[in-house]
Structures are given as C-alpha cells and as structure tokens.
C-alpha positions as CSV (number, residue, x, y, z in Angstrom):
1,Q,0.0,0.0,0.2
2,L,1.4,3.4,-1.1
3,Q,2.0,5.8,1.9
4,L,3.4,9.2,2.1
5,V,4.6,10.8,5.4
6,E,5.6,14.5,5.4
7,S,7.8,16.2,8.0
8,G,9.8,19.1,8.7
9,G,7.2,22.0,9.1
10,G,7.2,24.4,11.7
11,L,7.3,28.1,12.5
12,A,9.8,30.4,10.7
13,R,10.4,34.0,10.4
14,P,10.2,36.0,7.1
15,G,13.3,35.4,5.4
16,G,13.9,32.1,7.1
17,S,14.2,28.5,5.9
18,L,12.8,25.1,6.4
19,R,13.3,21.8,4.7
20,L,10.3,19.5,4.1
21,S,10.7,15.8,3.8
22,C,8.2,13.3,2.1
23,V,9.0,9.6,2.7
24,V,7.3,7.3,0.2
25,S,6.8,3.6,1.1
26,G,4.7,0.9,-0.7
27,L,5.7,2.1,-4.3
28,T,5.9,-0.7,-6.9
29,S,6.8,1.4,-9.8
30,D,10.3,2.8,-10.5
31,V,8.7,5.6,-12.8
32,Y,6.9,8.4,-11.2
33,A,6.6,11.8,-10.1
34,I,6.3,13.5,-6.8
35,G,4.6,16.7,-6.2
36,W,4.3,19.3,-3.3
37,F,1.2,21.0,-2.9
38,R,0.0,23.5,-0.4
39,Q,-3.2,24.7,1.0
40,A,-3.8,28.0,3.0
41,P,-6.9,28.6,5.1
42,G,-9.8,29.6,2.9
43,K,-7.9,28.8,-0.4
44,E,-7.8,25.9,-2.6
45,R,-4.9,23.4,-2.6
46,E,-2.2,24.6,-5.3
47,G,0.7,23.0,-6.8
48,V,4.0,24.0,-5.4
49,S,6.8,21.9,-7.1
50,S,7.4,18.6,-8.6
51,I,10.2,16.2,-9.6
52,S,10.3,13.3,-12.0
53,T,12.3,10.1,-11.0
54,M,12.4,9.3,-14.6
55,D,14.6,12.2,-15.9
56,G,14.9,14.5,-12.7
57,S,12.9,17.4,-14.4
58,T,11.5,19.7,-12.1
59,Y,8.5,22.0,-12.0
60,Y,8.1,25.4,-9.7
61,A,5.1,27.5,-9.4
62,D,6.0,31.0,-10.2
63,S,5.2,32.1,-6.6
64,V,8.1,30.1,-5.3
65,F,10.5,29.9,-8.2
66,G,14.1,30.8,-7.2
67,R,13.1,30.3,-3.4
68,F,12.4,26.7,-3.2
69,T,14.3,23.6,-4.4
70,I,12.9,20.3,-4.8
71,S,15.3,17.2,-4.7
72,R,15.1,13.5,-4.1
73,D,17.3,10.7,-2.4
74,N,16.1,7.5,-4.3
75,A,18.1,5.4,-1.8
76,K,15.8,6.9,1.1
77,N,12.8,7.0,-0.9
78,T,12.7,10.5,0.1
79,V,11.8,13.8,-1.6
80,Y,12.7,17.1,0.0
81,L,11.5,20.6,-0.4
82,Q,13.9,23.2,0.7
83,M,12.3,26.6,1.4
84,N,14.3,29.7,1.5
85,S,13.4,33.3,1.8
86,L,10.1,32.4,3.3
87,K,7.3,34.8,3.2
88,P,4.1,35.0,5.4
89,D,2.3,34.0,2.1
90,D,3.9,30.8,2.3
91,T,2.1,29.9,5.3
92,A,-0.2,26.5,4.6
93,V,-0.3,23.0,5.1
94,Y,2.1,21.3,2.7
95,Y,1.3,18.0,1.2
96,C,3.0,15.5,-1.0
97,N,1.4,13.5,-3.6
98,V,2.4,10.4,-5.8
99,L,0.0,8.8,-8.2
100,G,-2.9,10.4,-6.7
101,V,-2.2,9.4,-3.1
102,W,-1.8,12.3,-0.5
103,G,0.2,12.4,2.7
104,Q,-1.2,13.9,6.0
105,G,0.3,17.3,5.5
106,T,2.8,19.4,7.6
107,Q,2.0,22.8,8.7
108,V,4.3,25.6,7.9
109,T,3.7,28.9,9.5
110,V,5.8,32.1,8.6
111,S,5.4,35.0,11.0
112,S,7.4,37.4,12.9
C-alpha cells in the first residue's frame, strides 16, 4: 500500500528557511513523479513543485521559483523541499502526492 509521510514543517520568520521531507513507502513502480502542494486557510490546494524520477525534471510555481528547491534521494525513498526566503504568504499545510495518493500534510507557518 502506497503511503506518504511528510515532516519538517514548523514556525519560521520571514526570510527564514525550512526543509520538508516526504518519505514514500509501498511504491511498486520505478517511474513516477512526486509533487508538493499546499493549502492555505480559505484557499484551494495549489501545486508548488514536482520532480520526475525518470529524468529528474522539475517544476516550480511562479510564486516559489528561485526560493524553493525540490530534490530526491532514491536510496531513502525521500523527496525534499528546501524552502528559503520564506514569506508570510507561504503559510499553509504542505502535502506531497504520488499517483494520486496524499500524505497527511505538515504545517508551515511564516510569521514574525
């Protein structure tokens, strides 16, 4: 059974950094893409970034381009989202998704 567990969220000050992790278990295919999404209070869930394990290609939403970096460690079945230069607008619950399966999410709060 495919399962995803996110961690690494917390409270950060504007301009600060956090690194999120998504551990994937139960995946039977070697070819897939993992996406990070976020949902702020009162807003729809939106795509933030994704990475393909097939060719390593990445995608970033305009709102995070240049500040966030997605990476993967296939040996650890983990995908990371390094978030730098955080802004209050980055406050949200962050989720990872693989093949339509969601993790439980991790809260990121950016506030002074």
